[in-house]
A tleap script that builds the chain and sets N, CA, C and O, in Angstrom:
source leaprc.protein.ff14SB
mol = sequence {
  NMET THR ALA VAL SER CYS VAL SER PRO ALA
  SER GLY GLY ARG GLU VAL GLY LEU LEU GLU
  LYS ALA PRO VAL GLY GLY VAL SER GLY ILE
  GLY ALA GLN MET LEU VAL SER PRO ALA ASP
  LEU THR ASN LEU ARG MET GLN ALA HIE SER
  ARG LEU LEU SER GLN GLY ILE GLN PRO ARG
  HIE THR GLY VAL LEU ASP ALA LEU THR ASN
  ILE THR GLN VAL GLU GLY PHE PRO ARG VAL
  TRP LYS GLY ASN ASN LEU GLU LEU PRO SER
  ARG CYS ASN GLN CASN
}
set mol.1.N position { 123.711 180.628 -20.017 }
set mol.1.CA position { 122.549 180.779 -19.283 }
set mol.1.C position { 123.315 179.329 -17.826 }
set mol.1.O position { 124.123 178.402 -17.889 }
set mol.2.N position { 122.420 179.958 -16.697 }
set mol.2.CA position { 123.115 178.916 -15.943 }
set mol.2.C position { 122.005 178.705 -14.993 }
set mol.2.O position { 121.061 179.458 -14.748 }
set mol.3.N position { 122.402 177.076 -14.304 }
set mol.3.CA position { 121.711 176.646 -14.029 }
set mol.3.C position { 121.131 176.665 -13.051 }
set mol.3.O position { 121.876 176.835 -12.086 }
set mol.4.N position { 119.605 176.521 -12.694 }
set mol.4.CA position { 119.312 176.560 -11.316 }
set mol.4.C position { 119.748 175.713 -10.380 }
set mol.4.O position { 119.966 174.522 -10.601 }
set mol.5.N position { 119.959 176.499 -8.855 }
set mol.5.CA position { 120.029 175.031 -8.213 }
set mol.5.C position { 119.126 175.335 -7.354 }
set mol.5.O position { 118.466 176.344 -7.107 }
set mol.6.N position { 119.215 174.189 -6.896 }
set mol.6.CA position { 117.697 173.758 -5.156 }
set mol.6.C position { 118.207 173.695 -4.222 }
set mol.6.O position { 118.570 172.575 -3.863 }
set mol.7.N position { 118.418 174.560 -3.583 }
set mol.7.CA position { 118.460 174.211 -1.984 }
set mol.7.C position { 118.021 174.486 -0.732 }
set mol.7.O position { 118.123 175.524 -0.078 }
set mol.8.N position { 117.366 173.124 -0.388 }
set mol.8.CA position { 116.417 173.342 0.675 }
set mol.8.C position { 116.392 173.291 1.615 }
set mol.8.O position { 116.624 172.146 2.001 }
set mol.9.N position { 116.070 174.537 3.004 }
set mol.9.CA position { 116.438 175.027 3.984 }
set mol.9.C position { 116.374 173.311 5.303 }
set mol.9.O position { 117.006 173.002 6.313 }
set mol.10.N position { 115.179 172.612 4.440 }
set mol.10.CA position { 114.885 171.215 5.023 }
set mol.10.C position { 115.992 170.309 5.074 }
set mol.10.O position { 115.613 169.568 5.981 }
set mol.11.N position { 117.110 169.866 4.709 }
set mol.11.CA position { 117.943 168.710 3.633 }
set mol.11.C position { 119.389 169.966 4.027 }
set mol.11.O position { 120.379 170.111 3.310 }
set mol.12.N position { 119.077 170.805 5.471 }
set mol.12.CA position { 120.918 171.381 5.890 }
set mol.12.C position { 121.066 172.204 4.830 }
set mol.12.O position { 122.197 172.689 4.865 }
set mol.13.N position { 120.482 172.559 3.963 }
set mol.13.CA position { 121.606 173.356 3.437 }
set mol.13.C position { 122.406 172.949 2.218 }
set mol.13.O position { 123.561 173.152 1.842 }
set mol.14.N position { 121.233 172.221 1.687 }
set mol.14.CA position { 122.601 171.328 0.235 }
set mol.14.C position { 121.531 171.208 -0.547 }
set mol.14.O position { 120.306 171.183 -0.430 }
set mol.15.N position { 122.750 171.109 -1.795 }
set mol.15.CA position { 121.504 170.972 -3.055 }
set mol.15.C position { 120.837 169.674 -3.222 }
set mol.15.O position { 121.288 168.558 -2.966 }
set mol.16.N position { 119.486 170.061 -3.777 }
set mol.16.CA position { 118.760 168.697 -4.033 }
set mol.16.C position { 118.505 168.478 -4.940 }
set mol.16.O position { 118.245 169.319 -5.801 }
set mol.17.N position { 118.482 167.258 -5.093 }
set mol.17.CA position { 118.600 166.263 -6.693 }
set mol.17.C position { 117.918 165.613 -7.233 }
set mol.17.O position { 117.200 164.891 -6.541 }
set mol.18.N position { 117.824 165.554 -8.372 }
set mol.18.CA position { 117.041 165.419 -9.363 }
set mol.18.C position { 115.535 163.941 -8.364 }
set mol.18.O position { 114.357 164.196 -8.116 }
set mol.19.N position { 116.160 162.829 -8.125 }
set mol.19.CA position { 115.887 161.761 -7.131 }
set mol.19.C position { 115.042 162.523 -6.278 }
set mol.19.O position { 113.864 162.303 -6.558 }
set mol.20.N position { 115.106 162.890 -5.856 }
set mol.20.CA position { 114.152 164.451 -4.480 }
set mol.20.C position { 112.989 165.493 -5.124 }
set mol.20.O position { 111.924 165.815 -4.599 }
set mol.21.N position { 113.490 165.884 -6.329 }
set mol.21.CA position { 112.544 167.103 -7.259 }
set mol.21.C position { 111.537 166.026 -7.901 }
set mol.21.O position { 110.367 166.229 -7.577 }
set mol.22.N position { 111.769 164.818 -8.824 }
set mol.22.CA position { 111.446 163.925 -9.289 }
set mol.22.C position { 109.743 163.940 -8.588 }
set mol.22.O position { 108.817 164.623 -9.025 }
set mol.23.N position { 109.656 162.570 -6.886 }
set mol.23.CA position { 108.048 163.084 -6.904 }
set mol.23.C position { 107.587 164.033 -6.967 }
set mol.23.O position { 107.089 164.735 -7.847 }
set mol.24.N position { 107.855 164.105 -5.357 }
set mol.24.CA position { 107.237 166.303 -5.821 }
set mol.24.C position { 106.693 166.876 -6.678 }
set mol.24.O position { 105.542 167.292 -6.545 }
set mol.25.N position { 107.651 167.086 -8.150 }
set mol.25.CA position { 106.806 167.609 -8.966 }
set mol.25.C position { 105.559 166.538 -9.595 }
set mol.25.O position { 104.795 167.180 -10.315 }
set mol.26.N position { 105.187 165.076 -9.490 }
set mol.26.CA position { 105.179 163.876 -9.737 }
set mol.26.C position { 103.529 164.591 -9.024 }
set mol.26.O position { 102.398 164.743 -9.486 }
set mol.27.N position { 104.214 164.886 -7.650 }
set mol.27.CA position { 102.660 164.880 -6.700 }
set mol.27.C position { 102.345 166.232 -7.433 }
set mol.27.O position { 101.818 166.582 -6.377 }
set mol.28.N position { 102.202 167.131 -8.110 }
set mol.28.CA position { 101.951 168.666 -7.649 }
set mol.28.C position { 101.337 168.392 -9.119 }
set mol.28.O position { 100.370 169.059 -9.488 }
set mol.29.N position { 101.836 167.527 -9.852 }
set mol.29.CA position { 100.786 167.843 -11.713 }
set mol.29.C position { 100.136 166.590 -11.401 }
set mol.29.O position { 99.175 166.561 -12.170 }
set mol.30.N position { 100.125 165.515 -10.684 }
set mol.30.CA position { 98.424 165.145 -10.169 }
set mol.30.C position { 97.833 165.998 -9.035 }
set mol.30.O position { 96.621 165.859 -8.873 }
set mol.31.N position { 98.533 166.941 -8.142 }
set mol.31.CA position { 96.926 167.528 -7.323 }
set mol.31.C position { 96.263 168.465 -8.847 }
set mol.31.O position { 95.146 168.845 -9.196 }
set mol.32.N position { 97.190 168.516 -9.232 }
set mol.32.CA position { 96.534 169.573 -10.585 }
set mol.32.C position { 95.562 169.366 -11.252 }
set mol.32.O position { 94.575 170.087 -11.396 }
set mol.33.N position { 95.825 168.197 -11.773 }
set mol.33.CA position { 94.916 168.183 -13.128 }
set mol.33.C position { 93.595 167.166 -11.652 }
set mol.33.O position { 92.392 166.944 -11.516 }
set mol.34.N position { 94.158 167.048 -11.333 }
set mol.34.CA position { 92.507 167.196 -10.168 }
set mol.34.C position { 91.820 168.204 -10.063 }
set mol.34.O position { 90.685 168.422 -10.485 }
set mol.35.N position { 93.052 169.336 -9.039 }
set mol.35.CA position { 92.192 170.044 -8.883 }
set mol.35.C position { 90.830 170.873 -10.290 }
set mol.35.O position { 89.759 171.479 -10.255 }
set mol.36.N position { 91.724 170.405 -11.241 }
set mol.36.CA position { 91.182 171.203 -12.357 }
set mol.36.C position { 90.539 170.456 -13.214 }
set mol.36.O position { 89.796 171.171 -13.886 }
set mol.37.N position { 90.462 169.136 -13.566 }
set mol.37.CA position { 89.417 168.237 -13.776 }
set mol.37.C position { 87.839 168.560 -14.090 }
set mol.37.O position { 87.101 168.620 -15.074 }
set mol.38.N position { 87.769 168.714 -12.820 }
set mol.38.CA position { 85.755 169.098 -12.848 }
set mol.38.C position { 85.419 170.896 -13.310 }
set mol.38.O position { 84.400 171.517 -13.008 }
set mol.39.N position { 86.618 171.434 -14.115 }
set mol.39.CA position { 86.636 172.788 -14.715 }
set mol.39.C position { 87.300 172.482 -16.321 }
set mol.39.O position { 87.479 173.156 -17.335 }
set mol.40.N position { 87.490 171.362 -15.989 }
set mol.40.CA position { 88.744 171.222 -17.850 }
set mol.40.C position { 86.520 170.292 -18.274 }
set mol.40.O position { 86.154 170.670 -19.387 }
set mol.41.N position { 85.521 169.448 -17.626 }
set mol.41.CA position { 84.805 168.559 -17.935 }
set mol.41.C position { 83.823 169.482 -18.301 }
set mol.41.O position { 83.116 169.014 -19.193 }
set mol.42.N position { 83.361 171.107 -17.812 }
set mol.42.CA position { 82.952 171.545 -18.117 }
set mol.42.C position { 83.067 172.367 -19.127 }
set mol.42.O position { 82.331 172.344 -20.114 }
set mol.43.N position { 83.961 173.116 -18.950 }
set mol.43.CA position { 84.203 173.719 -20.275 }
set mol.43.C position { 84.156 172.282 -21.589 }
set mol.43.O position { 84.478 172.774 -22.671 }
set mol.44.N position { 83.949 171.229 -21.687 }
set mol.44.CA position { 83.899 171.075 -22.595 }
set mol.44.C position { 82.573 170.836 -23.581 }
set mol.44.O position { 82.083 170.664 -24.698 }
set mol.45.N position { 82.425 171.010 -21.894 }
set mol.45.CA position { 80.404 170.707 -21.970 }
set mol.45.C position { 79.985 171.759 -22.653 }
set mol.45.O position { 78.976 171.756 -23.358 }
set mol.46.N position { 80.444 172.343 -22.547 }
set mol.46.CA position { 79.684 174.300 -22.073 }
set mol.46.C position { 80.070 174.841 -23.973 }
set mol.46.O position { 79.494 175.690 -24.653 }
set mol.47.N position { 80.696 174.355 -24.164 }
set mol.47.CA position { 81.617 174.328 -25.579 }
set mol.47.C position { 80.800 173.258 -27.195 }
set mol.47.O position { 80.390 173.852 -28.193 }
set mol.48.N position { 80.757 172.013 -27.081 }
set mol.48.CA position { 79.511 171.052 -27.543 }
set mol.48.C position { 78.038 171.409 -27.511 }
set mol.48.O position { 77.245 170.987 -28.353 }
set mol.49.N position { 77.557 172.560 -26.052 }
set mol.49.CA position { 76.854 172.894 -25.963 }
set mol.49.C position { 76.750 173.997 -26.957 }
set mol.49.O position { 75.696 173.961 -27.591 }
set mol.50.N position { 77.401 174.776 -27.203 }
set mol.50.CA position { 77.235 175.685 -28.324 }
set mol.50.C position { 76.425 175.850 -29.063 }
set mol.50.O position { 75.546 176.658 -29.362 }
set mol.51.N position { 77.329 173.865 -29.678 }
set mol.51.CA position { 77.138 174.093 -31.608 }
set mol.51.C position { 75.682 174.174 -31.148 }
set mol.51.O position { 74.966 174.957 -31.773 }
set mol.52.N position { 75.160 173.500 -30.177 }
set mol.52.CA position { 73.519 173.503 -30.552 }
set mol.52.C position { 72.897 174.750 -30.157 }
set mol.52.O position { 72.005 175.353 -30.753 }
set mol.53.N position { 73.330 174.980 -29.351 }
set mol.53.CA position { 72.587 177.068 -29.723 }
set mol.53.C position { 72.642 177.832 -30.992 }
set mol.53.O position { 71.878 178.611 -31.562 }
set mol.54.N position { 73.842 177.322 -31.242 }
set mol.54.CA position { 74.279 177.687 -32.609 }
set mol.54.C position { 73.070 177.175 -34.017 }
set mol.54.O position { 72.406 177.733 -34.890 }
set mol.55.N position { 73.297 176.019 -33.605 }
set mol.55.CA position { 71.699 175.065 -34.176 }
set mol.55.C position { 69.858 175.598 -34.374 }
set mol.55.O position { 69.183 175.086 -35.266 }
set mol.56.N position { 69.416 176.379 -33.666 }
set mol.56.CA position { 68.906 177.280 -32.776 }
set mol.56.C position { 68.082 175.770 -31.866 }
set mol.56.O position { 66.872 175.542 -31.862 }
set mol.57.N position { 69.310 174.821 -31.079 }
set mol.57.CA position { 68.772 173.553 -30.117 }
set mol.57.C position { 68.407 174.374 -29.293 }
set mol.57.O position { 68.517 175.563 -29.592 }
set mol.58.N position { 67.945 174.058 -28.205 }
set mol.58.CA position { 68.481 174.102 -26.545 }
set mol.58.C position { 68.903 174.263 -26.171 }
set mol.58.O position { 68.628 175.460 -26.085 }
set mol.59.N position { 70.123 174.056 -25.258 }
set mol.59.CA position { 71.535 173.867 -24.913 }
set mol.59.C position { 70.476 172.602 -23.645 }
set mol.59.O position { 69.302 172.565 -23.276 }
set mol.60.N position { 71.500 171.908 -23.416 }
set mol.60.CA position { 70.758 171.538 -21.753 }
set mol.60.C position { 71.169 172.510 -20.455 }
set mol.60.O position { 70.380 172.766 -19.546 }
set mol.61.N position { 72.769 173.089 -20.541 }
set mol.61.CA position { 73.144 173.815 -19.547 }
set mol.61.C position { 72.742 174.939 -19.746 }
set mol.61.O position { 72.465 175.075 -20.938 }
set mol.62.N position { 72.401 176.691 -18.600 }
set mol.62.CA position { 72.119 177.607 -19.425 }
set mol.62.C position { 74.155 178.442 -18.348 }
set mol.62.O position { 74.746 179.493 -18.594 }
set mol.63.N position { 74.488 177.409 -17.366 }
set mol.63.CA position { 75.779 178.561 -17.600 }
set mol.63.C position { 76.695 178.019 -16.931 }
set mol.63.O position { 76.839 177.123 -17.763 }
set mol.64.N position { 77.941 177.599 -15.652 }
set mol.64.CA position { 79.105 177.373 -15.884 }
set mol.64.C position { 78.546 176.130 -14.705 }
set mol.64.O position { 78.732 174.922 -14.554 }
set mol.65.N position { 77.838 177.117 -14.070 }
set mol.65.CA position { 77.158 175.757 -12.439 }
set mol.65.C position { 76.257 175.423 -13.075 }
set mol.65.O position { 76.264 174.296 -13.572 }
set mol.66.N position { 75.557 175.994 -13.201 }
set mol.66.CA position { 73.764 175.248 -14.043 }
set mol.66.C position { 74.680 173.853 -14.770 }
set mol.66.O position { 74.144 172.745 -14.759 }
set mol.67.N position { 76.024 174.031 -15.356 }
set mol.67.CA position { 76.385 172.679 -15.946 }
set mol.67.C position { 77.308 171.650 -15.263 }
set mol.67.O position { 77.487 170.521 -15.719 }
set mol.68.N position { 78.008 172.222 -13.888 }
set mol.68.CA position { 78.206 171.336 -13.195 }
set mol.68.C position { 77.661 170.728 -12.205 }
set mol.68.O position { 77.917 169.618 -11.738 }
set mol.69.N position { 76.325 172.075 -11.673 }
set mol.69.CA position { 75.525 170.664 -10.915 }
set mol.69.C position { 74.824 170.101 -11.468 }
set mol.69.O position { 74.358 169.073 -10.977 }
set mol.70.N position { 74.512 170.466 -12.522 }
set mol.70.CA position { 73.724 168.535 -13.160 }
set mol.70.C position { 74.703 168.287 -13.993 }
set mol.70.O position { 74.425 168.565 -15.160 }
set mol.71.N position { 75.579 167.933 -13.840 }
set mol.71.CA position { 76.275 166.542 -14.535 }
set mol.71.C position { 76.982 166.047 -13.255 }
set mol.71.O position { 77.343 164.876 -13.139 }
set mol.72.N position { 77.251 167.401 -11.865 }
set mol.72.CA position { 76.616 166.171 -9.756 }
set mol.72.C position { 75.791 165.316 -9.907 }
set mol.72.O position { 76.025 164.133 -9.661 }
set mol.73.N position { 74.336 165.884 -10.469 }
set mol.73.CA position { 73.064 165.355 -9.864 }
set mol.73.C position { 73.190 164.052 -10.510 }
set mol.73.O position { 73.275 162.887 -10.122 }
set mol.74.N position { 73.169 164.741 -11.786 }
set mol.74.CA position { 72.652 163.256 -13.440 }
set mol.74.C position { 73.820 162.310 -12.979 }
set mol.74.O position { 73.648 161.410 -12.157 }
set mol.75.N position { 74.602 162.494 -13.370 }
set mol.75.CA position { 75.867 161.775 -13.664 }
set mol.75.C position { 76.622 160.994 -13.294 }
set mol.75.O position { 77.398 160.251 -13.895 }
set mol.76.N position { 76.184 161.304 -11.208 }
set mol.76.CA position { 77.409 160.826 -10.092 }
set mol.76.C position { 78.415 162.324 -9.833 }
set mol.76.O position { 78.382 163.227 -10.669 }
set mol.77.N position { 78.959 162.384 -9.040 }
set mol.77.CA position { 79.966 163.264 -7.859 }
set mol.77.C position { 81.206 162.431 -9.204 }
set mol.77.O position { 81.343 163.009 -10.283 }
set mol.78.N position { 81.825 161.370 -8.980 }
set mol.78.CA position { 83.422 161.476 -9.850 }
set mol.78.C position { 83.323 160.900 -11.040 }
set mol.78.O position { 84.105 160.108 -11.566 }
set mol.79.N position { 81.827 161.549 -11.639 }
set mol.79.CA position { 82.106 161.849 -12.588 }
set mol.79.C position { 82.896 162.279 -13.193 }
set mol.79.O position { 83.239 161.795 -14.271 }
set mol.80.N position { 83.366 163.221 -12.716 }
set mol.80.CA position { 83.709 164.752 -12.956 }
set mol.80.C position { 85.425 164.935 -13.071 }
set mol.80.O position { 86.065 165.953 -13.333 }
set mol.81.N position { 85.955 163.396 -12.740 }
set mol.81.CA position { 86.898 162.497 -12.662 }
set mol.81.C position { 86.995 161.796 -13.339 }
set mol.81.O position { 88.216 161.785 -13.496 }
set mol.82.N position { 86.542 160.967 -14.071 }
set mol.82.CA position { 86.218 159.884 -15.306 }
set mol.82.C position { 87.099 160.260 -15.992 }
set mol.82.O position { 87.088 161.401 -16.452 }
set mol.83.N position { 88.096 159.383 -16.236 }
set mol.83.CA position { 89.007 159.688 -18.052 }
set mol.83.C position { 90.498 161.005 -17.288 }
set mol.83.O position { 91.152 161.911 -17.804 }
set mol.84.N position { 90.438 160.378 -15.830 }
set mol.84.CA position { 91.292 161.037 -15.342 }
set mol.84.C position { 92.443 159.562 -14.985 }
set mol.84.O position { 93.573 160.007 -14.784 }
set mol.85.N position { 92.427 158.968 -14.941 }
set mol.85.CA position { 93.234 157.811 -14.733 }
set mol.85.C position { 94.551 157.602 -16.592 }
set mol.85.O position { 95.695 157.159 -16.692 }
set mol.86.N position { 93.617 158.154 -17.622 }
set mol.86.CA position { 94.651 158.348 -19.052 }
set mol.86.C position { 95.492 160.027 -18.609 }
set mol.86.O position { 96.597 160.264 -19.097 }
set mol.87.N position { 95.053 160.688 -18.005 }
set mol.87.CA position { 96.157 162.489 -18.438 }
set mol.87.C position { 96.906 161.961 -16.797 }
set mol.87.O position { 98.040 161.484 -16.758 }
set mol.88.N position { 96.228 162.111 -15.806 }
set mol.88.CA position { 96.995 161.348 -14.479 }
set mol.88.C position { 98.785 161.076 -15.150 }
set mol.88.O position { 99.603 161.492 -14.329 }
set mol.89.N position { 99.305 160.606 -16.161 }
set mol.89.CA position { 101.012 160.088 -16.079 }
set mol.89.C position { 101.006 160.810 -16.713 }
set mol.89.O position { 102.060 161.282 -16.285 }
set mol.90.N position { 100.649 161.716 -17.787 }
set mol.90.CA position { 101.391 162.748 -18.347 }
set mol.90.C position { 101.518 163.860 -17.534 }
set mol.90.O position { 102.514 164.566 -17.691 }
set mol.91.N position { 100.514 164.212 -16.510 }
set mol.91.CA position { 100.398 165.108 -15.543 }
set mol.91.C position { 101.528 164.734 -15.024 }
set mol.91.O position { 102.044 165.572 -14.283 }
set mol.92.N position { 102.081 163.763 -15.165 }
set mol.92.CA position { 103.145 163.621 -13.253 }
set mol.92.C position { 104.771 164.255 -14.409 }
set mol.92.O position { 105.677 165.036 -14.116 }
set mol.93.N position { 104.546 163.611 -15.469 }
set mol.93.CA position { 105.939 163.787 -16.689 }
set mol.93.C position { 105.955 165.312 -16.882 }
set mol.93.O position { 107.044 165.752 -16.513 }
set mol.94.N position { 105.130 166.272 -17.330 }
set mol.94.CA position { 105.495 167.136 -17.136 }
set mol.94.C position { 105.481 168.152 -15.856 }
set mol.94.O position { 104.823 169.172 -15.654 }
set mol.95.N position { 106.245 167.625 -15.244 }
set mol.95.CA position { 105.659 168.600 -13.510 }
set mol.95.C position { 107.754 168.003 -13.312 }
set mol.95.O position { 108.376 168.265 -12.283 }
savepdb mol mol.pdb
quit
């Protein structure tokens, strides 16, 4: 297996080292987590409500958009990112 070389045109054609790649990977991981967090929260809520439906109880949300809209209206817009402070360091390390 061969090692992957990363040559950046912006660096004058020289190979980019780990100290330059690591911050970029961290920023991309944090950005991805911030983008996906609302969808992840909605997914978890919908899964929890599917249990209610199987027990014959009417769920609060009728669909994904209804769930996201309801969460932001009732709990506030920043609520969709609550708990991200625990996820961000791991996402930074994964990239």
